[in-house]
N, C-alpha and C positions, 0 to 999 in steps of 0.2 A: 777358710771356711763358708763366708759367704755364700760359694759357689756350690758347696758339698749341701747348703741347706738350698737353696733354688732346686737344683737335681732333683733332692728327696721329697720337695713339693712338688716339682714337676710328674715325680713319679707317682707322687698318690692321690693325683689330679687325674693321670689319666688312667690309673685302676679305680678312682672313684666315678669316671663320668663313663667307664666302660661297662662296669658293674652296674649302671643307671640305664644306660643306652639298651643294655640286653633286655633289664628286664621289662620295659617298656615295647620293645620288640615282641616279645614273648605277648603279652598280650593282646595285641594290636597285628601284629602278622600271622601270626599263630590262627586266627579266629576271622571268619568272616559275619556279617549279621543274617539272621537266617527268619523266618517270621512273616507275618506281615504286621505284625504289632513291631517288629524291629527292636525289643530288645534282647531277645533270644540271641545268643552266639554259637554256631557250629566249631566244632573243632575240625581242621583239617589234618587229617594223619594220614592220608593218602600218599602212597609210598614216591618219590620222584617230583613234588609239588617245592615250589620254592617258600610253602609256608612249612612244611613236615618237620624242622628241626624246633622250630619254636613251640609248636602243637605240645611236639614230645615233651620240651622242658614243662610246660606249662604243667601239665601233669607228673612229673617229677619234682619239679620243684613244694610239691603239694605231696609228695612222699608215695606215690600212688603211681602202679605202671599205665603206661597210656594204652588202652582194648585196641585190640585185630581194627583193622578199616575195613576189612571184608567181612568181620564178621558184625560190627556194632557202630553205630554212626553217635557222637557225644553232643548235646547243646547246655551251654548253661543260659543262666540269667539272675543278672542280680536287680533288676527295676520290676517296678508291677508295668502294668499298659499305661500308666497317667506317667511313668517317666521317674517317679520318687525310690527311692532305695528300699528294700527289702530288710526291713527287720523283726525281730523277735518278737517283737513286745507289741505288735498288730495282729490283726486275724486278717489272712484274704482266701480267699475264693477263686482257684485253679478248674478250669471247665475246659473239655476237649471234645470234640466228635471224631468219628471217622479213623478212630485208633483199635479197632479189632481186629485188622490183619495183623498186625505184627506185636512181638513180647515187647514189652516195654518197661521201663522204671523210673519212676520218679522221686528224686529224694532232696534233700535239704541239709545244707552243711555250713561248714566243712565236718565231715563226718567221723574226721580220727580223735574226737569228744569222747571220753569217758562217761556220758551220762548215761548210764543204767534205766534210766525211766522214760526217754527219748523213743520215739518211733519215729526215725528221719527218712522211713524211705517206704513207698510203695509199689507195689508190681501189678502187671495188665493179669497174672494169675488167680490175686487177691482182692481187686477190686469189686464194691459192686457201683452198677450202673443204674443210672432211670431208665425210665419206662422206654422211653427214646433211645436208648442203647449209649447218653449222654454221660460223660465222666465229669463228675465233683468231687473235689478232692479239700478240705479245708485244713489250712495252716495255721496253727495255734501254738501256745503254750498250754493252754485249758482244754481237755477234752471238748470235742465238738461230734455230735452226731453226724452219722454217716462216713463217709472216707474222710481219714485222719492221718496227719503225719505233723507231728512237733519237735521243731526244733532242738537241737541238743547241746543251745550255745544262746548269749544273749548278745544283742546287738544285731549287725547287717548280718545281712543269712546271702547264701547265693541259693540256685537249685541248678540242679543238673536232672537232664533228660535222656536217659540213655533208649535207641532202642535198635531192636534187631535187624539187621540187613542181610540174613538167610533167606528169606524167601524171596526178598527182590519183587514184591507186589507196587511199592511204590519207590518212586528215587526220590534222594533227602529234599531235595527243593520241594519237591509236590506233598511232604506232610504236612498238615494241619499242627502248629504247636499248642501247647497250653496256654489260653489265656489268663493274666494275675491279675485280679482285681482283687483294690483295698478295701474290706468290709467297714473294719473298726481301727482303731490305736488310743 
């Protein structure tokens, strides 16, 4: 009886340990740091790379189909430029320069929440730029003048920046990713 208990315990430990290590690898191996602030992560979906299965698993675990690497590059961020976690109760200013050459989408998630009052995404087709051509977007739970995205959830947030790769004007590593500054909490 004791041998059976030890075997069952060993199998359970192996399953739990394997699951935990797979989840850790999905977040660490599937993405690489991107941008100058170091808070953005680039998901490497290129075929034939060792990180590809983990990057694809990241999207599948969220119930989303991974985008084609040849069409889009995906960046995510859970921290502001000071290294603090993004929270739905705070107001943030997202700003960027030199994004005019490509189509892009900036969203705050998770996006699978059915909050009909949220405006959790903005694209290059609909933003209003300032006089210098710079992009400024406010992320807040309440309306803010100008470009505004409203998170659909309470708690911690994840920004997702999707950029078109079809025009080939910039390499992914040359892209200037938006800065994320906390305005208030």
